N, CA, C, O and the ligand as a Tripos MOL2 file, in Angstrom:
@<TRIPOS>MOLECULE
protein
  241   239    61     0     0
PROTEIN
NO_CHARGES

@<TRIPOS>ATOM
      1 N          19.7820  234.0050  282.3560 N.3       1 MET1
      2 CA         19.4960  234.2470  283.7510 C.3       1 MET1
      3 C          19.8980  235.6560  284.1440 C.2       1 MET1
      4 O          20.9680  235.8860  284.7070 O.2       1 MET1
      5 N          19.0440  236.5620  283.8440 N.am      2 MET2
      6 CA         19.3100  237.9650  284.1420 C.3       2 MET2
      7 C          19.5200  238.1830  285.6430 C.2       2 MET2
      8 O          20.3920  238.9590  286.0330 O.2       2 MET2
      9 N          18.7320  237.5080  286.4920 N.am      3 TRP3
     10 CA         18.8240  237.7210  287.9440 C.3       3 TRP3
     11 C          20.1860  237.2930  288.4830 C.2       3 TRP3
     12 O          20.6920  237.8930  289.4320 O.2       3 TRP3
     13 N          20.7790  236.2660  287.8890 N.am      4 ALA4
     14 CA         22.0980  235.8190  288.3470 C.3       4 ALA4
     15 C          23.1470  236.8880  288.0470 C.2       4 ALA4
     16 O          24.0240  237.1510  288.8700 O.2       4 ALA4
     17 N          23.0550  237.4980  286.8750 N.am      5 ARG5
     18 CA         23.9940  238.5630  286.5310 C.3       5 ARG5
     19 C          23.8010  239.7730  287.4380 C.2       5 ARG5
     20 O          24.7680  240.4330  287.8200 O.2       5 ARG5
     21 N          22.5280  240.0660  287.7840 N.am      6 LEU6
     22 CA         22.2610  241.1960  288.6840 C.3       6 LEU6
     23 C          22.8200  240.9330  290.0820 C.2       6 LEU6
     24 O          23.3860  241.8350  290.7000 O.2       6 LEU6
     25 N          22.6680  239.7050  290.5880 N.am      7 LEU7
     26 CA         23.2360  239.3670  291.9010 C.3       7 LEU7
     27 C          24.7440  239.5830  291.9040 C.2       7 LEU7
     28 O          25.3050  240.1110  292.8640 O.2       7 LEU7
     29 N          25.3870  239.1700  290.8230 N.am      8 LYS8
     30 CA         26.8410  239.3220  290.7290 C.3       8 LYS8
     31 C          27.2240  240.7930  290.6740 C.2       8 LYS8
     32 O          28.1520  241.2260  291.3560 O.2       8 LYS8
     33 N          26.5070  241.5550  289.8640 N.am      9 ARG9
     34 CA         26.8500  242.9620  289.6650 C.3       9 ARG9
     35 C          26.5600  243.8100  290.9050 C.2       9 ARG9
     36 O          27.3730  244.6490  291.2920 O.2       9 ARG9
     37 N          25.3960  243.5880  291.5270 N.am     10 VAL10
     38 CA         24.9750  244.4510  292.6320 C.3      10 VAL10
     39 C          25.5800  244.0130  293.9640 C.2      10 VAL10
     40 O          26.0560  244.8450  294.7360 O.2      10 VAL10
     41 N          25.5600  242.6920  294.2370 N.am     11 PHE11
     42 CA         25.9840  242.2100  295.5580 C.3      11 PHE11
     43 C          27.2810  241.4000  295.5230 C.2      11 PHE11
     44 O          27.7540  240.9420  296.5630 O.2      11 PHE11
     45 N          27.8540  241.2220  294.3410 N.am     12 ASP12
     46 CA         29.0610  240.4150  294.1630 C.3      12 ASP12
     47 C          28.8290  238.9870  294.6630 C.2      12 ASP12
     48 O          29.7080  238.3730  295.2680 O.2      12 ASP12
     49 N          27.6140  238.4730  294.3920 N.am     13 ILE13
     50 CA         27.2830  237.0900  294.7300 C.3      13 ILE13
     51 C          27.3100  236.2750  293.4410 C.2      13 ILE13
     52 O          26.5340  236.5290  292.5200 O.2      13 ILE13
     53 N          28.2050  235.3010  293.3840 N.am     14 ASP14
     54 CA         28.3080  234.4540  292.1990 C.3      14 ASP14
     55 C          27.6550  233.1170  292.5210 C.2      14 ASP14
     56 O          28.2210  232.3100  293.2580 O.2      14 ASP14
     57 N          26.4720  232.8810  291.9730 N.am     15 ILE15
     58 CA         25.7250  231.6630  292.3040 C.3      15 ILE15
     59 C          26.3720  230.4130  291.7070 C.2      15 ILE15
     60 O          26.0030  229.2930  292.0600 O.2      15 ILE15
     61 N          27.3270  230.6030  290.8110 N.am     16 GLU16
     62 CA         27.9940  229.4440  290.2200 C.3      16 GLU16
     63 C          29.2700  229.0660  290.9750 C.2      16 GLU16
     64 O          29.9370  228.0930  290.6240 O.2      16 GLU16
     65 N          29.6070  229.8370  292.0150 N.am     17 GLN17
     66 CA         30.8410  229.5950  292.7630 C.3      17 GLN17
     67 C          30.5230  228.9010  294.0820 C.2      17 GLN17
     68 O          29.8150  229.4630  294.9180 O.2      17 GLN17
     69 N          31.0370  227.6860  294.2810 N.am     18 CYS18
     70 CA         30.8270  226.9440  295.5150 C.3      18 CYS18
     71 C          31.8470  227.4030  296.5710 C.2      18 CYS18
     72 O          32.9270  227.8880  296.2330 O.2      18 CYS18
     73 N          31.4900  227.2440  297.8470 N.am     19 ALA19
     74 CA         32.3900  227.6250  298.9400 C.3      19 ALA19
     75 C          33.7010  226.8520  298.8910 C.2      19 ALA19
     76 O          34.7180  227.3440  299.3790 O.2      19 ALA19
     77 N          33.7000  225.6500  298.3120 N.am     20 CYS20
     78 CA         34.9160  224.8320  298.2370 C.3      20 CYS20
     79 C          35.8120  225.2560  297.0790 C.2      20 CYS20
     80 O          36.9020  224.7140  296.9020 O.2      20 CYS20
     81 N          35.3520  226.2240  296.2910 N.am     21 GLY21
     82 CA         36.1400  226.6830  295.1540 C.3      21 GLY21
     83 C          35.7130  226.0620  293.8400 C.2      21 GLY21
     84 O          36.1660  226.4770  292.7740 O.2      21 GLY21
     85 N          34.8400  225.0650  293.9140 N.am     22 GLY22
     86 CA         34.3530  224.4110  292.7060 C.3      22 GLY22
     87 C          33.2750  225.2100  292.0080 C.2      22 GLY22
     88 O          32.8760  226.2830  292.4600 O.2      22 GLY22
     89 N          32.8200  224.6730  290.9130 N.am     23 LYS23
     90 CA         31.8110  225.3360  290.0950 C.3      23 LYS23
     91 C          30.4610  224.6620  290.3230 C.2      23 LYS23
     92 O          30.3530  223.4380  290.2480 O.2      23 LYS23
     93 N          29.4260  225.4660  290.6040 N.am     24 LEU24
     94 CA         28.0780  224.9370  290.7740 C.3      24 LEU24
     95 C          27.3330  225.0210  289.4500 C.2      24 LEU24
     96 O          27.6320  225.8560  288.5960 O.2      24 LEU24
     97 N          26.3510  224.1310  289.3030 N.am     25 LYS25
     98 CA         25.5480  224.1150  288.0850 C.3      25 LYS25
     99 C          24.0770  224.1100  288.4810 C.2      25 LYS25
    100 O          23.6450  223.2600  289.2600 O.2      25 LYS25
    101 N          23.3140  225.0450  287.9540 N.am     26 LEU26
    102 CA         21.8740  225.0690  288.2230 C.3      26 LEU26
    103 C          21.2140  223.8890  287.5310 C.2      26 LEU26
    104 O          21.4430  223.6380  286.3470 O.2      26 LEU26
    105 N          20.3890  223.1640  288.2860 N.am     27 ILE27
    106 CA         19.6560  222.0580  287.6720 C.3      27 ILE27
    107 C          18.1650  222.3690  287.5830 C.2      27 ILE27
    108 O          17.4240  221.6930  286.8700 O.2      27 ILE27
    109 N          17.7290  223.4010  288.3150 N.am     28 ALA28
    110 CA         16.3340  223.8200  288.2380 C.3      28 ALA28
    111 C          16.2060  225.2260  288.8080 C.2      28 ALA28
    112 O          16.9770  225.6330  289.6780 O.2      28 ALA28
    113 N          15.2350  225.9490  288.3100 N.am     29 VAL29
    114 CA         14.9370  227.2830  288.8220 C.3      29 VAL29
    115 C          13.4320  227.3470  289.0820 C.2      29 VAL29
    116 O          12.6240  227.1000  288.1860 O.2      29 VAL29
    117 N          13.0740  227.6800  290.3080 N.am     30 ILE30
    118 CA         11.6590  227.7740  290.6730 C.3      30 ILE30
    119 C          11.2630  229.2420  290.6620 C.2      30 ILE30
    120 O          11.8290  230.0490  291.3980 O.2      30 ILE30
    121 N          10.3050  229.5790  289.8380 N.am     31 GLU31
    122 CA          9.8910  230.9740  289.7080 C.3      31 GLU31
    123 C           8.4350  231.2050  290.0720 C.2      31 GLU31
    124 O           8.0120  232.3540  290.1980 O.2      31 GLU31
    125 N           7.6450  230.1270  290.2460 N.am     32 GLU32
    126 CA          6.2240  230.2880  290.5380 C.3      32 GLU32
    127 C           6.0480  230.7060  291.9980 C.2      32 GLU32
    128 O           6.4490  229.9590  292.8910 O.2      32 GLU32
    129 N           5.4660  231.8690  292.2690 N.am     33 PRO33
    130 CA          5.3120  232.3620  293.6430 C.3      33 PRO33
    131 C           4.6070  231.3780  294.5710 C.2      33 PRO33
    132 O           4.9970  231.2500  295.7310 O.2      33 PRO33
    133 N           3.5860  230.6860  294.0940 N.am     34 ASP34
    134 CA          2.8680  229.7340  294.9500 C.3      34 ASP34
    135 C           3.7820  228.5970  295.4050 C.2      34 ASP34
    136 O           3.7290  228.1780  296.5610 O.2      34 ASP34
    137 N           4.6060  228.1080  294.5100 N.am     35 VAL35
    138 CA          5.5170  227.0050  294.8310 C.3      35 VAL35
    139 C           6.6010  227.4870  295.7950 C.2      35 VAL35
    140 O           6.9580  226.7830  296.7400 O.2      35 VAL35
    141 N           7.1150  228.6770  295.5530 N.am     36 ILE36
    142 CA          8.1440  229.2490  296.4310 C.3      36 ILE36
    143 C           7.5870  229.4170  297.8430 C.2      36 ILE36
    144 O           8.2600  229.1040  298.8250 O.2      36 ILE36
    145 N           6.3530  229.9140  297.9370 N.am     37 GLU37
    146 CA          5.7190  230.1040  299.2480 C.3      37 GLU37
    147 C           5.5790  228.7730  299.9780 C.2      37 GLU37
    148 O           5.8520  228.7000  301.1760 O.2      37 GLU37
    149 N           5.1610  227.7240  299.2840 N.am     38 LYS38
    150 CA          5.0180  226.4040  299.9050 C.3      38 LYS38
    151 C           6.3600  225.8930  300.4340 C.2      38 LYS38
    152 O           6.4350  225.3590  301.5400 O.2      38 LYS38
    153 N           7.4000  226.0580  299.6470 N.am     39 ILE39
    154 CA          8.7260  225.5800  300.0540 C.3      39 ILE39
    155 C           9.2090  226.3330  301.2870 C.2      39 ILE39
    156 O           9.6950  225.7280  302.2430 O.2      39 ILE39
    157 N           9.0720  227.6590  301.2580 N.am     40 PHE40
    158 CA          9.5060  228.4680  302.4060 C.3      40 PHE40
    159 C           8.7650  228.0620  303.6670 C.2      40 PHE40
    160 O           9.3810  227.8890  304.7190 O.2      40 PHE40
    161 N           7.4500  227.9080  303.5740 N.am     41 LYS41
    162 CA          6.6620  227.5180  304.7460 C.3      41 LYS41
    163 C           7.0950  226.1430  305.2430 C.2      41 LYS41
    164 O           7.1990  225.9200  306.4500 O.2      41 LYS41
    165 N           7.3450  225.2300  304.3230 N.am     42 HIS42
    166 CA          7.7260  223.8730  304.6940 C.3      42 HIS42
    167 C           9.0300  223.8300  305.4870 C.2      42 HIS42
    168 O           9.1800  223.0190  306.4000 O.2      42 HIS42
    169 N           9.9760  224.7090  305.1320 N.am     43 ILE43
    170 CA         11.2640  224.7120  305.8360 C.3      43 ILE43
    171 C          11.2920  225.7390  306.9680 C.2      43 ILE43
    172 O          12.3450  226.0030  307.5490 O.2      43 ILE43
    173 N          10.1180  226.3200  307.2790 N.am     44 GLY44
    174 CA         10.0130  227.1860  308.4400 C.3      44 GLY44
    175 C          10.4650  228.6170  308.2290 C.2      44 GLY44
    176 O          10.7900  229.3130  309.1910 O.2      44 GLY44
    177 N          10.4910  229.0670  306.9730 N.am     45 LEU45
    178 CA         10.8870  230.4520  306.6970 C.3      45 LEU45
    179 C           9.6550  231.2760  306.3450 C.2      45 LEU45
    180 O           8.6640  230.7560  305.8330 O.2      45 LEU45
    181 N           9.7390  232.5730  306.6320 N.am     46 ASP46
    182 CA          8.6520  233.4840  306.2980 C.3      46 ASP46
    183 C           8.5930  233.6310  304.7760 C.2      46 ASP46
    184 O           9.5810  234.0330  304.1620 O.2      46 ASP46
    185 N           7.4640  233.3160  304.1660 N.am     47 PRO47
    186 CA          7.3820  233.4030  302.7050 C.3      47 PRO47
    187 C           7.2510  234.8330  302.1820 C.2      47 PRO47
    188 O           7.3590  235.0740  300.9800 O.2      47 PRO47
    189 N           7.0180  235.7820  303.0970 N.am     48 GLN48
    190 CA          6.8620  237.1670  302.6380 C.3      48 GLN48
    191 C           8.2290  237.8320  302.5080 C.2      48 GLN48
    192 O           9.0460  237.7440  303.4250 O.2      48 GLN48
    193 N           8.4850  238.4920  301.3870 N.am     49 PRO49
    194 CA          9.7660  239.1970  301.2400 C.3      49 PRO49
    195 C           9.7940  240.4180  302.1510 C.2      49 PRO49
    196 O           8.7420  240.9100  302.5600 O.2      49 PRO49
    197 N          10.9860  240.9100  302.4710 N.am     50 PRO50
    198 CA         11.0650  242.1040  303.3040 C.3      50 PRO50
    199 C          10.4510  243.2900  302.5660 C.2      50 PRO50
    200 O          10.4050  243.3050  301.3360 O.2      50 PRO50
    201 N           9.9780  244.2880  303.3240 N.am     51 PRO51
    202 CA          9.3670  245.4440  302.6640 C.3      51 PRO51
    203 C          10.3910  246.1990  301.8120 C.2      51 PRO51
    204 O          11.5790  246.2560  302.1300 O.2      51 PRO51
    205 N           9.8950  246.7660  300.7390 N.am     52 ILE52
    206 CA         10.7620  247.5520  299.8640 C.3      52 ILE52
    207 C          10.9190  248.9370  300.4720 C.2      52 ILE52
    208 O           9.9320  249.6000  300.7920 O.2      52 ILE52
    209 N          12.1470  249.3620  300.6270 N.am     53 THR53
    210 CA         12.4050  250.6910  301.1780 C.3      53 THR53
    211 C          13.2220  251.4920  300.1700 C.2      53 THR53
    212 O          13.9820  250.9250  299.3860 O.2      53 THR53
    213 N          13.0620  252.7980  300.1940 N.am     54 PRO54
    214 CA         13.8170  253.6170  299.2260 C.3      54 PRO54
    215 C          15.3190  253.5550  299.5190 C.2      54 PRO54
    216 O          15.7370  253.3550  300.6590 O.2      54 PRO54
    217 N          16.0950  253.7270  298.4930 N.am     55 ALA55
    218 CA         17.5450  253.7420  298.6500 C.3      55 ALA55
    219 C          17.9600  254.9310  299.5150 C.2      55 ALA55
    220 O          17.3430  255.9960  299.4760 O.2      55 ALA55
    221 N          19.0240  254.7210  300.2990 N.am     56 ARG56
    222 CA         19.5270  255.8070  301.1400 C.3      56 ARG56
    223 C          20.8000  256.3700  300.5460 C.2      56 ARG56
    224 O          21.5990  255.6490  299.9490 O.2      56 ARG56
    225 N          20.9720  257.6300  300.7120 N.am     57 ARG57
    226 CA         22.1820  258.2760  300.2210 C.3      57 ARG57
    227 C          23.3330  257.9210  301.1410 C.2      57 ARG57
    228 O          23.2010  257.9860  302.3640 O.2      57 ARG57
    229 N          24.4560  257.5460  300.5590 N.am     58 ARG58
    230 CA         25.6340  257.1900  301.3420 C.3      58 ARG58
    231 C          26.2430  258.4360  301.9740 C.2      58 ARG58
    232 O          26.3940  259.4650  301.3170 O.2      58 ARG58
    233 N          26.5990  258.3330  303.2790 N.am     59 ALA59
    234 CA         27.2270  259.4630  303.9690 C.3      59 ALA59
    235 C          28.5890  259.7360  303.3580 C.2      59 ALA59
    236 O          29.3230  258.8020  303.0370 O.2      59 ALA59
    237 N          28.9430  261.0280  303.1920 N.am     60 GLN60
    238 CA         30.2180  261.3560  302.5660 C.3      60 GLN60
    239 C          31.1550  262.0590  303.5170 C.2      60 GLN60
    240 O          32.2750  262.4030  303.1400 O.2      60 GLN60
    241 ZN         31.8000  222.6750  296.6270 Zn       61 ZN61
@<TRIPOS>BOND
     1     1     2 1
     2     2     3 1
     3     3     4 2
     4     3     5 am
     5     5     6 1
     6     6     7 1
     7     7     8 2
     8     7     9 am
     9     9    10 1
    10    10    11 1
    11    11    12 2
    12    11    13 am
    13    13    14 1
    14    14    15 1
    15    15    16 2
    16    15    17 am
    17    17    18 1
    18    18    19 1
    19    19    20 2
    20    19    21 am
    21    21    22 1
    22    22    23 1
    23    23    24 2
    24    23    25 am
    25    25    26 1
    26    26    27 1
    27    27    28 2
    28    27    29 am
    29    29    30 1
    30    30    31 1
    31    31    32 2
    32    31    33 am
    33    33    34 1
    34    34    35 1
    35    35    36 2
    36    35    37 am
    37    37    38 1
    38    38    39 1
    39    39    40 2
    40    39    41 am
    41    41    42 1
    42    42    43 1
    43    43    44 2
    44    43    45 am
    45    45    46 1
    46    46    47 1
    47    47    48 2
    48    47    49 am
    49    49    50 1
    50    50    51 1
    51    51    52 2
    52    51    53 am
    53    53    54 1
    54    54    55 1
    55    55    56 2
    56    55    57 am
    57    57    58 1
    58    58    59 1
    59    59    60 2
    60    59    61 am
    61    61    62 1
    62    62    63 1
    63    63    64 2
    64    63    65 am
    65    65    66 1
    66    66    67 1
    67    67    68 2
    68    67    69 am
    69    69    70 1
    70    70    71 1
    71    71    72 2
    72    71    73 am
    73    73    74 1
    74    74    75 1
    75    75    76 2
    76    75    77 am
    77    77    78 1
    78    78    79 1
    79    79    80 2
    80    79    81 am
    81    81    82 1
    82    82    83 1
    83    83    84 2
    84    83    85 am
    85    85    86 1
    86    86    87 1
    87    87    88 2
    88    87    89 am
    89    89    90 1
    90    90    91 1
    91    91    92 2
    92    91    93 am
    93    93    94 1
    94    94    95 1
    95    95    96 2
    96    95    97 am
    97    97    98 1
    98    98    99 1
    99    99   100 2
   100    99   101 am
   101   101   102 1
   102   102   103 1
   103   103   104 2
   104   103   105 am
   105   105   106 1
   106   106   107 1
   107   107   108 2
   108   107   109 am
   109   109   110 1
   110   110   111 1
   111   111   112 2
   112   111   113 am
   113   113   114 1
   114   114   115 1
   115   115   116 2
   116   115   117 am
   117   117   118 1
   118   118   119 1
   119   119   120 2
   120   119   121 am
   121   121   122 1
   122   122   123 1
   123   123   124 2
   124   123   125 am
   125   125   126 1
   126   126   127 1
   127   127   128 2
   128   127   129 am
   129   129   130 1
   130   130   131 1
   131   131   132 2
   132   131   133 am
   133   133   134 1
   134   134   135 1
   135   135   136 2
   136   135   137 am
   137   137   138 1
   138   138   139 1
   139   139   140 2
   140   139   141 am
   141   141   142 1
   142   142   143 1
   143   143   144 2
   144   143   145 am
   145   145   146 1
   146   146   147 1
   147   147   148 2
   148   147   149 am
   149   149   150 1
   150   150   151 1
   151   151   152 2
   152   151   153 am
   153   153   154 1
   154   154   155 1
   155   155   156 2
   156   155   157 am
   157   157   158 1
   158   158   159 1
   159   159   160 2
   160   159   161 am
   161   161   162 1
   162   162   163 1
   163   163   164 2
   164   163   165 am
   165   165   166 1
   166   166   167 1
   167   167   168 2
   168   167   169 am
   169   169   170 1
   170   170   171 1
   171   171   172 2
   172   171   173 am
   173   173   174 1
   174   174   175 1
   175   175   176 2
   176   175   177 am
   177   177   178 1
   178   178   179 1
   179   179   180 2
   180   179   181 am
   181   181   182 1
   182   182   183 1
   183   183   184 2
   184   183   185 am
   185   185   186 1
   186   186   187 1
   187   187   188 2
   188   187   189 am
   189   189   190 1
   190   190   191 1
   191   191   192 2
   192   191   193 am
   193   193   194 1
   194   194   195 1
   195   195   196 2
   196   195   197 am
   197   197   198 1
   198   198   199 1
   199   199   200 2
   200   199   201 am
   201   201   202 1
   202   202   203 1
   203   203   204 2
   204   203   205 am
   205   205   206 1
   206   206   207 1
   207   207   208 2
   208   207   209 am
   209   209   210 1
   210   210   211 1
   211   211   212 2
   212   211   213 am
   213   213   214 1
   214   214   215 1
   215   215   216 2
   216   215   217 am
   217   217   218 1
   218   218   219 1
   219   219   220 2
   220   219   221 am
   221   221   222 1
   222   222   223 1
   223   223   224 2
   224   223   225 am
   225   225   226 1
   226   226   227 1
   227   227   228 2
   228   227   229 am
   229   229   230 1
   230   230   231 1
   231   231   232 2
   232   231   233 am
   233   233   234 1
   234   234   235 1
   235   235   236 2
   236   235   237 am
   237   237   238 1
   238   238   239 1
   239   239   240 2
@<TRIPOS>SUBSTRUCTURE
     1 MET1         2 RESIDUE 1 A MET
     2 MET2         6 RESIDUE 1 A MET
     3 TRP3        10 RESIDUE 1 A TRP
     4 ALA4        14 RESIDUE 1 A ALA
     5 ARG5        18 RESIDUE 1 A ARG
     6 LEU6        22 RESIDUE 1 A LEU
     7 LEU7        26 RESIDUE 1 A LEU
     8 LYS8        30 RESIDUE 1 A LYS
     9 ARG9        34 RESIDUE 1 A ARG
    10 VAL10       38 RESIDUE 1 A VAL
    11 PHE11       42 RESIDUE 1 A PHE
    12 ASP12       46 RESIDUE 1 A ASP
    13 ILE13       50 RESIDUE 1 A ILE
    14 ASP14       54 RESIDUE 1 A ASP
    15 ILE15       58 RESIDUE 1 A ILE
    16 GLU16       62 RESIDUE 1 A GLU
    17 GLN17       66 RESIDUE 1 A GLN
    18 CYS18       70 RESIDUE 1 A CYS
    19 ALA19       74 RESIDUE 1 A ALA
    20 CYS20       78 RESIDUE 1 A CYS
    21 GLY21       82 RESIDUE 1 A GLY
    22 GLY22       86 RESIDUE 1 A GLY
    23 LYS23       90 RESIDUE 1 A LYS
    24 LEU24       94 RESIDUE 1 A LEU
    25 LYS25       98 RESIDUE 1 A LYS
    26 LEU26      102 RESIDUE 1 A LEU
    27 ILE27      106 RESIDUE 1 A ILE
    28 ALA28      110 RESIDUE 1 A ALA
    29 VAL29      114 RESIDUE 1 A VAL
    30 ILE30      118 RESIDUE 1 A ILE
    31 GLU31      122 RESIDUE 1 A GLU
    32 GLU32      126 RESIDUE 1 A GLU
    33 PRO33      130 RESIDUE 1 A PRO
    34 ASP34      134 RESIDUE 1 A ASP
    35 VAL35      138 RESIDUE 1 A VAL
    36 ILE36      142 RESIDUE 1 A ILE
    37 GLU37      146 RESIDUE 1 A GLU
    38 LYS38      150 RESIDUE 1 A LYS
    39 ILE39      154 RESIDUE 1 A ILE
    40 PHE40      158 RESIDUE 1 A PHE
    41 LYS41      162 RESIDUE 1 A LYS
    42 HIS42      166 RESIDUE 1 A HIS
    43 ILE43      170 RESIDUE 1 A ILE
    44 GLY44      174 RESIDUE 1 A GLY
    45 LEU45      178 RESIDUE 1 A LEU
    46 ASP46      182 RESIDUE 1 A ASP
    47 PRO47      186 RESIDUE 1 A PRO
    48 GLN48      190 RESIDUE 1 A GLN
    49 PRO49      194 RESIDUE 1 A PRO
    50 PRO50      198 RESIDUE 1 A PRO
    51 PRO51      202 RESIDUE 1 A PRO
    52 ILE52      206 RESIDUE 1 A ILE
    53 THR53      210 RESIDUE 1 A THR
    54 PRO54      214 RESIDUE 1 A PRO
    55 ALA55      218 RESIDUE 1 A ALA
    56 ARG56      222 RESIDUE 1 A ARG
    57 ARG57      226 RESIDUE 1 A ARG
    58 ARG58      230 RESIDUE 1 A ARG
    59 ALA59      234 RESIDUE 1 A ALA
    60 GLN60      238 RESIDUE 1 A GLN
    61 ZN61       241 GROUP 0 **** ****
């Protein structure tokens, strides 16, 4: 799961860490865009990802 390692490295988000301190286990991963879009629409979320913008230089 390359994306899980990237989330941890870039945003310090550990998808295996539960808020209660326990360990989470992935039981399925949905990667098909059509299925993801259906799920998002069903739960009332915008299925379109935010626009990609160039990185900004950090003020020093
Ligand atoms: Zn928990």
